[in-house]
C-alpha positions in Angstrom: 24.1 -27.3 48.4 25.3 -28.9 51.8 25.1 -26.5 53.9 28.6 -27.5 55.6 29.8 -27.1 52.0 28.3 -23.7 51.3 27.7 -19.9 52.0 26.3 -21.3 55.6 29.5 -23.0 56.7 31.5 -19.8 56.6 27.7 -17.6 57.7 26.1 -19.9 59.6 23.0 -21.4 59.5 20.1 -19.2 57.8 23.1 -16.6 57.9 23.7 -16.8 61.4 20.1 -16.8 62.7 20.8 -20.6 64.9 22.6 -20.3 68.3 26.2 -21.7 68.0 25.1 -24.3 70.6 21.8 -24.9 68.7 24.1 -25.8 65.5 26.4 -27.5 67.5 24.1 -30.2 68.7 22.8 -30.3 65.4 26.1 -31.5 63.8 26.5 -34.1 66.7 23.0 -34.9 65.8 23.1 -35.1 61.8 26.7 -37.2 62.3 25.1 -39.5 64.9 22.0 -40.3 62.2 24.3 -40.6 59.4 25.8 -43.4 61.1 22.5 -44.9 61.6 22.6 -44.2 65.7 19.1 -42.5 65.9 18.9 -43.1 69.4 22.1 -41.3 70.4 20.9 -38.6 67.7 17.6 -37.9 69.2 18.7 -36.0 72.7 21.1 -33.6 70.5 18.3 -33.2 68.2 15.5 -32.5 70.9 18.4 -30.0 72.5 18.9 -28.1 68.9 15.2 -27.5 68.5 15.0 -25.7 72.1 16.2 -22.6 69.4 13.3 -21.7 67.7 14.8 -20.4 64.2 16.9 -24.5 64.0 14.3 -25.6 61.1 17.1 -27.9 59.8 17.0 -30.0 63.4 13.3 -30.4 62.7 14.4 -31.8 59.2 16.7 -34.5 60.8 14.1 -35.1 63.3 11.3 -36.0 61.2 13.0 -38.4 59.6 13.7 -40.0 62.9 9.5 -39.9 63.9 8.2 -43.5 64.5 5.9 -42.9 61.5 6.5 -40.7 58.1 2.9 -39.5 58.8 4.0 -37.9 62.3 7.4 -36.9 60.8 4.9 -34.9 58.0 3.4 -33.2 60.7 6.2 -32.0 62.6 7.3 -30.9 59.1 4.4 -29.1 58.3 4.6 -27.4 62.0 8.2 -26.2 61.2 7.2 -24.8 57.8 4.6 -22.4 59.7 7.0 -21.3 62.0 9.8 -20.8 59.4 7.4 -18.5 57.1 6.4 -16.9 59.9 9.6 -15.8 61.0 10.4 -14.9 57.4 6.8 -12.3 57.5 9.0 -10.7 60.3 12.6 -10.6 59.6 12.0 -9.9 55.4 8.5 -8.1 56.0 4.9 -8.7 55.2 5.1 -8.9 51.2 8.6 -11.4 51.2 6.3 -14.4 49.5 4.4 -12.2 47.3 5.1 -12.8 43.4 6.2 -8.8 43.2 7.8 -8.4 46.3 11.9 -7.4 46.3 12.8 -11.1 47.1 10.6 -12.7 44.4 12.8 -15.4 42.2 16.0 -15.3 44.9 14.7 -16.8 48.0 17.6 -19.2 47.8 20.0 -16.3 47.2 18.8 -15.4 51.0 20.8 -17.1 53.4 17.4 -16.4 55.9 15.6 -18.4 53.5 17.5 -21.5 53.4 16.2 -23.6 56.2 13.0 -22.7 55.4 13.3 -24.4 52.0 15.0 -27.1 53.1 11.8 -28.1 55.5 9.9 -27.3 51.9 12.3 -30.0 50.5 11.6 -32.6 53.2 8.0 -32.3 53.1 8.4 -33.1 49.4 10.1 -36.3 50.2 8.0 -37.3 53.2 4.6 -36.5 51.5 6.0 -38.6 48.5 6.7 -41.7 50.6 3.2 -41.7 52.1 1.9 -41.4 48.6 0.2 -37.8 49.1 1.4 -37.3 45.8 -0.3 -33.7 45.3 0.8 -32.5 48.3 4.8 -33.0 47.1 4.0 -31.7 43.4 2.2 -28.5 45.5 4.9 -28.0 47.6 7.5 -28.2 44.7 5.6 -25.7 42.7 5.6 -23.2 45.4 9.8 -24.2 45.9 10.0 -23.5 41.9 7.7 -19.7 42.2 10.1 -19.1 45.0 13.1 -19.8 43.2 12.6 -20.4 39.5 16.3 -21.0 39.0 15.8 -24.0 40.8 18.6 -24.4 43.1 17.3 -27.2 45.1 17.0 -29.8 41.8 13.4 -29.4 41.8 12.8 -29.3 38.3 14.3 -33.4 37.2 11.3 -34.0 39.9 8.2 -32.5 39.6 7.2 -33.9 36.6 7.5 -37.6 37.6 5.4 -36.2 40.9 2.8 -34.9 38.7 2.2 -38.1 36.9 1.8 -39.9 39.6 -0.6 -37.9 41.2 -2.7 -38.3 37.6 -1.8 -34.5 36.8 -0.5 -35.7 33.2 -1.2 -32.5 30.8 0.6 -30.5 33.5 3.3 -33.1 33.5 3.5 -32.8 30.3 3.5 -28.8 30.1 6.2 -28.3 32.8 8.8 -30.8 31.0 8.2 -29.2 27.8 8.3 -25.5 29.0 11.9 -26.4 30.6 13.0 -28.0 27.2 11.5 -25.1 24.6 13.6 -23.1 26.8 15.8 -20.5 25.1 19.8 -20.6 25.7 19.5 -16.7 26.8 17.2 -17.3 29.6 17.7 -18.5 33.0 14.5 -19.9 33.6 10.7 -20.0 33.1 8.0 -17.8 35.0 7.4 -19.1 38.2 9.7 -21.9 37.4 7.9 -24.0 34.5 4.5 -23.9 36.5 2.1 -22.0 34.7 0.9 -25.1 33.2 -0.1 -24.0 29.5 -1.7 -26.5 27.8 1.0 -29.0 26.4 2.3 -28.8 22.3 1.7 -31.2 20.1 4.4 -30.4 17.9 6.9 -32.7 17.0 10.4 -32.3 17.8 12.6 -30.2 15.0 15.5 -31.8 13.9 17.5 -29.4 15.9 16.3 -29.9 19.2 16.8 -34.1 18.7 20.5 -33.3 17.7 20.8 -30.9 21.0 19.0 -33.2 23.3 19.9 -36.5 22.4 23.4 -36.8 24.7 23.3 -33.9 27.1 19.0 -33.7 27.5 17.6 -33.6 30.9 16.2 -37.4 30.9 13.8 -37.6 33.5 12.4 -35.1 31.6 12.5 -36.6 28.5 10.9 -39.6 29.7 8.3 -38.2 31.2 7.6 -36.5 28.2 7.4 -39.3 25.9 5.3 -41.4 29.0 3.1 -37.9 29.2 2.5 -37.5 25.4 1.9 -41.6 25.2 -0.9 -41.6 28.0 -2.5 -38.2 26.6 -2.6 -39.2 22.7 -1.4 -43.1 22.5 1.1 -44.2 20.2 1.8 -40.7 18.0 5.2 -39.8 16.4 5.4 -37.2 19.4 5.6 -39.5 21.9 8.2 -41.8 20.3 10.5 -38.9 19.4 10.7 -38.0 23.1 11.0 -41.8 23.8 14.2 -42.1 21.3 16.2 -39.0 22.6 15.2 -40.0 26.2 16.9 -43.7 25.8 20.1 -41.7 23.8 20.5 -39.3 26.2 19.9 -42.3 29.2 20.1 -45.4 28.3 20.4 -46.9 31.6 16.4 -46.0 32.5 15.6 -47.6 29.6 17.2 -50.8 29.2 16.2 -51.2 33.3 12.5 -51.0 32.0 12.2 -53.8 29.0 14.6 -55.9 31.1 12.2 -55.8 33.9 14.4 -55.0 36.7 12.7 -54.8 40.4 11.6 -50.8 40.4 14.4 -49.4 43.5 13.2 -49.3 46.5 15.4 -46.4 47.8 17.1 -43.6 46.4 20.5 -43.7 45.5 23.0 -41.6 47.2 26.0 -42.1 45.6 27.6 -39.5 43.4 26.7 -38.8 39.7 27.2 -37.9 36.5 24.5 -36.2 34.4 22.2 -39.2 32.4 24.2 -42.0 34.5 23.4 -45.2 36.0 22.6 -43.0 39.5 20.0 -40.7 37.8 18.2 -43.7 36.5 18.1 -45.3 39.3 16.6 -42.0 40.9 13.9 -41.7 38.0 12.9 -45.1 38.5 12.4 -45.2 42.0 10.2 -42.2 41.4 8.5 -43.2 38.3 9.0 -47.0 36.9 5.7 -48.0 38.0 4.1 -46.1 35.7 6.2 -48.0 33.1 5.2 -51.5 33.4 1.6 -51.9 33.1 1.7 -54.2 29.7 -0.1 -51.7 27.1 3.1 -49.3 28.3 5.8 -51.9 28.3 4.5 -53.7 24.9 4.7 -49.8 23.3 8.1 -49.0 24.7 9.3 -51.9 23.7 7.9 -51.9 19.8 10.3 -48.9 19.2 13.4 -50.8 17.1 15.3 -47.2 16.9 14.6 -46.4 20.8 15.9 -50.0 21.6 19.0 -49.7 19.5 20.4 -47.2 22.1 20.4 -49.9 24.5 21.4 -53.2 22.7 25.6 -53.4 23.7 28.4 -55.0 22.2 30.7 -57.2 23.9 33.5 -54.7 25.3 36.3 -57.6 24.3 37.9 -55.8 20.9 37.5 -58.2 18.6 34.2 -59.8 19.3 31.5 -59.5 17.1 28.9 -60.1 19.7 25.6 -58.3 20.2 22.8 -58.2 22.9 19.8 -59.4 21.3 17.5 -58.0 24.0 18.0 -55.6 27.1 20.3 -56.4 29.5 21.5 -59.8 28.2 25.2 -59.4 28.6 26.8 -59.0 32.1 28.4 -55.8 33.0 31.4 -55.4 34.6 31.2 -56.0 38.5 34.2 -53.3 39.1 33.1 -50.0 37.0 29.9 -51.1 36.0 30.5 -49.3 32.4 31.3 -52.4 30.2 29.2 -55.7 29.0 30.7 -58.7 28.0 29.1 -61.7 26.3 30.5 -63.9 28.8 33.4 -64.6 31.0 35.6 -66.0 28.6 35.5 -62.6 26.8 35.9 -60.6 30.3 38.8 -62.5 31.7 40.9 -62.4 28.2 39.8 -58.2 27.9 41.2 -57.7 32.2 44.6 -56.6 30.6 43.0 -53.9 28.6 40.2 -53.3 30.7 42.3 -53.4 33.8 43.9 -49.7 34.5 40.3 -47.5 33.1 38.0 -49.7 35.2 40.6 -49.2 38.2 40.6 -45.5 38.0 36.6 -45.1 37.5 36.3 -46.7 41.0 38.8 -44.4 42.4 37.2 -41.2 41.4 33.8 -43.0 42.3 35.3 -43.3 45.7 36.8 -39.6 45.9 33.3 -38.2 45.0 31.7 -40.3 47.6 33.9 -38.8 50.4 33.8 -35.7 49.2 30.0 -35.4 49.3 29.6 -37.5 52.5 32.4 -34.2 54.0 35.1 -37.0 54.8 38.4 -36.4 53.7 40.1 -36.9 50.8 43.2 -38.7 49.6 46.4 -35.9 49.4 48.0 -37.6 45.7 49.3 -35.4 43.7 47.3 -37.2 40.6 43.8 -37.3 42.4 41.2 -34.5 40.8 40.8 -31.1 42.4 37.2 -30.3 42.8 35.5 -26.9 44.0 32.5 -26.3 45.4 30.9 -23.1 45.2 27.8 -21.4 46.8 26.6 -18.1 45.6 24.4 -15.7 48.2 23.6 -12.1 48.5 26.3 -12.1 51.3 29.1 -13.3 48.9 30.6 -16.1 47.4 32.2 -19.2 49.6 34.4 -21.8 47.8 36.1 -24.8 49.0 38.3 -26.8 47.2 38.7 -31.0 47.5 
């Protein structure tokens, strides 16, 4: 949750722990950094950091340091400072599993700057390829907040795979994938790491997950099962469900598209191309060794989810290989077998194409904190943030 949109926008960073002057300098520094003016941002961030409680200034400064290693050291110092402050504010047992704050850290505004420092450590440790540090930091975040308000569970399986902890990766995603509907989160956020199961998926599981299942976890389950037990039916089951839930991942793997070099910060829908981009940024290299790629490419059922028909009504052309047809450059939602079909279909496709682009632009502006067009036909979007002190809601 963006601190400018949630409860902290009303009650102050960390529930008011940061002085107004420091918060103001942070805002200016963040805005300058966002506008790619780091030299101008640094003086404001240094001024903001004079308040020792302003850990968000430490986070922003870490990403502007000369090297990622230097940024990581700055974050680790900030994390130690944040932990010490929370021990003073909340008491010496606040980090214990049986404390009154256990499993609800994010619900306390005082803890949020500390949690954001941990999240930044995850990112920079990954960038310097210290995958175990990234994974262990995420495990601690899920222990403190197993409800996963910061969205770590979609990434942790990939980080564990990169760290060579394959059994842990499969155990973690299986724990979340098998969570009963009336249970909000598993113990320790799924990080108890019991022995992974080789039991085949049920028809009910497949039906429930083939469209809206968490694709990053399903792909992790497929790859981890293959790495642990070879070409087994369970690995293929996971692969087919994953390809159905988010075909964008599978098509880019089989088409051998270059691995993304940066995260995609665009607005997204569940299991959309933006989610696929981020999963592949994390994990694509693990899918590309020939024995893994050949295994994935050999599953006709999985491939049936990615071979597309030409979007022009009346054209019977269907792809024979991944990404054979070209996508519409505007909405990127439909494909055509060639320019002739695309040109002939434009009058039918134009309205939905423009609407999709308009909606994407609206979400992009909203997430960037910029004003959105005041039109009667525009979407109404509300962002809400829950805390022990109340609820803050913003309408866009």
